[in-house]
N, C-alpha and C positions, 0 to 999 in steps of 0.2 A: 907289816905289808898291807897295802890297800889296793883295791882294784880300781883302775882308771875307767870310769864309765864312758868318758868321751872317746877313749882309745877303743873300747869295745864297740861303741856306736859306729866308729869309723871303719874298723876292720871286720867286725862280726866274726871274731876268732874265739877260741876257747878262753875262758876266764883266766886260766893259769898263766897265759901269756901276757895278761894285762896287770900283773901284780908288780908294784913298785913301792919302795920305801923312801921316805923323805928324810934327809938329815938337816940338822940345824933347827932353830926355833921358828924361823920364818916370820918373825914379828917386826922386821925392819919396815920402814915406810915403803909403800908400793912404788915401783919404778921400772925402768927398762933394763934389760940384760939380754945377753945372747944365749942361745943353746946351739952351739956349732956355728958354722959359717953363714948359714942361710936363714936362720930363724931369729927374729927379734921378738922377745917376749916382754910381757908386762905383768907385774905382780910382785909377790914376795919371794925372796931367795934366802935359803937357810944359811948359806955361806957367801963369802964375797960381798958384793955391794950392788945396789940398784942406783940407776941414774935418773934424774928428773926429766931428762930430755933424750930422745932417741938419737940425736946427732952428736952425743958425747961419746967418749971412748967407753964401750960397754963391757961389763964383766961377762966372761963366757962360762956359764954353769956346766958345760960339758966337761970341764977340767975336774969337776968334783964327782963324776960318775964312778961307781964301783960295782963291779960284777964279780961276786965271790960265792962259791958254794951254792950255785943255782939261784942266787938272789941278786936283785939289782937295786942299787941305792942312787937316788938323784937328789938335787938340792932344792927342789921346788915341787909344788903340787900341780901336776900337769892339767888336771881338770879346771883348776882355778885360772891358770894361765890361758888355756884355750877359751874359757868363758870370757875372760877379760878382753881377749882379741875379738871374738865373735860379737860380743855385746858392746864393743867400743868403749870399754871402761877407761881406757887410757885418755880418751877425750873428756869424759865426764869429770874425772878426777882433776883435770887441769883447769876446769871452769871455776869462776868465783862462786862462793856460797850463794845458794838460792837461784843460780842461773842454770836452767836446764839445757840439754843439748840442742833443743830446737825452739827455745824461747827467743823472741825477737826484740830488737831495740827500735829506736826511732827511725833510723835509716831504712831498716827492713820494712817497717810499717808504711813509711812514705813511698817506698818503691812499689809495694803491692797495691797501694792506693791508685797509683798512676799507671801501673803496668799495662792494664787493658788498652790504654791510649798510646802506648809506645810501640812503634813498629820494630821488627827484628833488627833493622839497620841501626837503630838507636840503642836498643837493649844490649846488643852484643858488645858495644863499646863500653857501656857501664859495667858489664859483667867481666870483661877483660881487665878493666881497672881494678875491680874488687878481687880478682883472682891473681893479681900480680905476684910473682915469686913462687907460684905453685910448683914449678919444676924443680925447685931447690929443696923441697921437703923430703927428708930422708926416709920417712915412714908414714904410712905404708909405702912399700916400694913400687914406684911406677915402672911399667904400665900394668903389671899384675903382681900382687903380693901373695905368696903361698906359705907364709910363716906357720899357719896352723898345720898344714900338711907336712911341713918340714919337721915340726915337733913330733908328729905321729910317726913319721918315717924313722927318725932317730930313735924313738922309743922302740919301734919294731926291730931295729938293728940290735938294740940292747937285749930285747927278748930272744932274738936268735942267738946272741952271745950266751945267754943263760942256758940255751939248749945245746951249747957246744957246737954251734954252727948248723944245726939241723934246720931244715926248712919248716915253715909254719903255714898250715892251711888256713884260709879265710874265705869269706863269701865275697866274690868280686863285686866291684862298685856298681856296675851297670848290667841290665838284662842282656841275655844271650851273648855274654862276653864282649859287649861293645867296648871299644877302647876309651870312649868319652861320650859326651852328650852336648848338643847344641839346641837352644830354643830361641825363637824370635818373638818379641812382643811389641805392641804398638799402643802408646798412650795418646788418646784422641783429645786435643786441647780445645778445638773450636768447631763450630758448625761446618766451616769450610773443610776442615780435616775429616769430619764425619762424612761429608758428601764425597770426598775423594776415596773413601775406603773400598767401594766396589772395584775401582781401578787398581787399588793396591792389592786386593785379593786376587785379581786377575794376574797381576805381576808375580805374586807369591806362587800361585798355582802353576804358572808357566815354568817354574823351577821345581815344582813338586814339594813345596815347603808350606805347611800349615802353621798358623801363628795365633796368638791371642790378642784381643783388642780390649783395652781398658777404657771404660766409658765413665765420664763425669756425670753424676746423677743430677746435680742441681746447679742452676745459675748460668753457665756459659752456653748451654744448648740443651735441647730435649731430644733424646733418642727415642724415636717411635718404636712400638713393638715390632712392626714389620721390618725395621732396620736391624734390630737385635736378632730377630729370627733369621734374617738373611745371612748373618755371620754363622750362626749355628747350622743352618741348612746346608752350608757349603763346607762344613767340617772344621770351621774355625771356632775359637773359644771366646767367650765374653766374660770379662772380669770388671771389677769396680775400681775406678780411679779417683781416690780422695772423696770429698763431698762436693765442694764447689771450687777447689783449686785456688784458694785465696792465700795460701801459705800459712794459715793459722791453725790447722788441725791439731797440732801438738803444742800450741803456744801456752795453753794452761789446762789444768786437769778438768775443770768444770765444763769448759767449751768442748774439750775432747769427748767427754762422756755423753754430752748432748748430741754431738754429731755421730759418735759411734753407734748410738741407738738407731739413728736414721740410716746410717750406712749398713748396719746389719739387716735392717728391714728391706732395703733396696737389693741387697745381695740375694735374699730369698726370692724377690720378684724377678731378678735377672737370672736366677739359677747359677749364680757365680760362686766359684770355689776359691778364687784368689783375689788379692788386693794389692794395689800399689798407691802410696801416698803421693801428693803433688810435690814436685821438685825434690823428691826423695827425703823430705823431712820425716823424722822418725824419733820414737822413744820406745825402745823395745821393752821397757819396764811396764808399759801400758798395753802391750799386745793382747793380754788376757781378756780385754774387753771387746776385742774385735772377733766376731764369730766366723772366721774363715779357716779353711784347711791350710792355706799357705799365704805368705806375704812375699813381695818382690821389691822391697823398698831399701834394702841395705846394699850399698856398693862395696865392691872388693877394695877399691881405692877411691876415696872421695875428694881428691885434690881439686877436681874441676866442678864440684858441686857446692852450693851455698852452705850446706852443713858439712863440716869437715869430719874425717874419720875414715872408716873402712873396716870390714870384718876380717880381712887378711886370709880368706879361704876361698877356694874355687869349688867347694862342695856344698850341697844343701845341708842344713842342720836344724835341729829343733829348738824352738824357744817356747818352753811349756808344751802345749798341745799343737802349736802352730809350726809348720815347717817354713823356714826361711829359704827361699830360692834367691841367692844373692845376684845382683847385677854385676857381672864380672868383666864387662867391656865398656868402652866409652860410648856415651849416648851420641846420636847423630848430631844433635844441636851443638854439643861441645866440639865435636870433630869439625863440623863445617864452619861454625861461627866463632869459636874461641881459638882453636888451633888453626883455623883457616886452611884446612886440609881436605881437598876433594879427591881423596883416593881411599883405598881400603888397606893401605900398608900398615897403619896403626892397628886396625882390627886384626889383620893377619898376624902381626907380632904377638898380640894378646892371645889369639887362638892357639898359636904354637906353644906359648908358655903354659896355657891352661891344659892343653892336651898332653904336654910333657908330664903333667901331674895327673893325667886321666880324669880331669875335672869337667866342670860344666861351663860352657861358653854361652852366656845369656846376653841377648841384645835388646835394646829398646830403641826402636826407630819410629819417630812420630809421623803420622800421616801428614800433619801440617807442614813439616819441614822437608818432605820429599816430593811435593807437588811440582816444584821447580825442576825443569828437565835436567839441569846439571846435577842436582842432588839425586834425582831419581835414577840417573845413569850409574851413579856410584852405588846406590842401594842395589840395583840390578846386578852389579859386579859382585857385591857381597853375597847375594842369593846364589849366584852361580858358583862362587867359591865354597859356600856351605854345602851346596848340593854335591860338589865333588868330593867332600870329606867322607860322605857315607860309603861310597864304594872304595875309595882310595885309603882311608884311614880307619874304616870300620866304626864310624861315629854314628851315634843314635840321634837322629833328628826327631825331636819330640815336641809335644805341647806341654806347657807348664803343668797342667793337670795330670798328664802322664808321668812326669817326673815326681809329682807329689805322691801319686798312688804307688809307684815303684818304691820310692824311698820309705814310705810307711810300711809296705810289705817287707822290705829288706830289714827294717828295724826289728821285726818280729822273728826273723829267721835265725837259725843256729845250726852249727855243724855237730852231728852226733856220730858215734861209732856204733855200727850195727852189723853183726855177722862178718867181721873182718873188713868192713867197708866204712868209709866216711861218707855220710849222706847229709843233705840239707833238709831241714824240717822248717815248716812255716808256710804262711799264705803266699801264693805266687812262686813256690819253690821251683816249678817247672821252667821258669824263666831264668833262674839264678844259675851261677856257675861257681864251682870250687876253683880257687886259685891258691897259689902259695908264694911265699916270699923267700928270698935267699940273698946272700951277700956275695958280691964279687969285689973283693978287696974291701973298701969302705962303702961301696955303692949298693943301695938296696934295689933288688930286681924283683919284678912280678912276672909270674907265668900263670896263664889261665888254662885250666885243663880241658875246657869245653864240655864239661859234664856236671850233672847235679850230684853225682856220686863217683867215688874212686876207690879202688882197692887199697886198703891201708898198707899192704906190703909193697905196692907200687910206689907209694909216697916214700916209704923207707928207702927203697932202692934209689929213687931220685935224689934223696938226701946225700 
């Protein structure tokens, strides 16, 4: 029996509930398989078979689950599968040898050479052509993929089975028992976009929503100190956006290290805790060289982005010491110019799917693309919708830095038994809440107690 560290990180429950044994040798070539109806996994499976493509008929590893004598046996390593999804290993394994996830070819180099000269009206046609067929991709699942959470939920159901149906207490995902979380971010691409930011802050404030602004340090424009101070003085957050947004940050290791050193220096000057790369290009294997508390460059589903993939989760997660706050909704540019949709219906569908899993709805709306009154009206509708979620759905409207600090505190919390009570220990425990899981048929249910401590006998009675 081994303890699943990723399961513990997700639920913050007692270690005894995170023990799973793997069957089979698991030495087959990595590939895709299922774990129940909702989770597509990637990795090694000890029995059955793996498929090289997600659109094939996939083996369901849930058929191999055994729960006997208080022990649970499954056919794969859950930590490896979760890591493969979060780190997009299924994309890297499919690339030719020597080709990294964000290295570029001739077409990409030519595009970025002329991109500053191309108006949006031209760029959008080129991008639509390059993304042709995106809607037919089976994995990650559009518009939101929750495969990682599905794996965890099914493992929790098995843990409850080991307990003969007894409920399992854990530390709730969000502070004060919030049902989910939403954040708004803004990548500033040009001087025109930067000049529009005071108006954008006024619009955000009119709906009571603070946001973060990601600033490009070099090349496209220069943000003056008084402009950066204006963000912070109004309660907004300043982060770093790439180096010069030319699409080459992750193109090769030597260039990345050179730019990372300058990016780290500018982060200190800005007082920035977070980072997002240009165009969401990324290589998570190199994150250790960026000195930020958190990153926001990994999409949940990357079908409409130049770099394919997606982390398949709606929750923050750690990559080494850096917290990844994934981008879980479509970007405004893609919505307006690729899908040609000037409404918030796609965003609302995504938010509903995210909140069904008590996850994080994160948005990236560029100041440059909401200057136009038509686009600005849509963004205003989004803000009104998000503002309504706080009272109606108990959603936490936060800044990225708040999410980072909460998730780090929660990662150090644990539930302990003391004097007939279950209590939460750890930094920030006063904001945490004890919750418990139960099964209604095959459906996993969550109940938040609304307290940092609960009588153990009450838990038994509720079981």
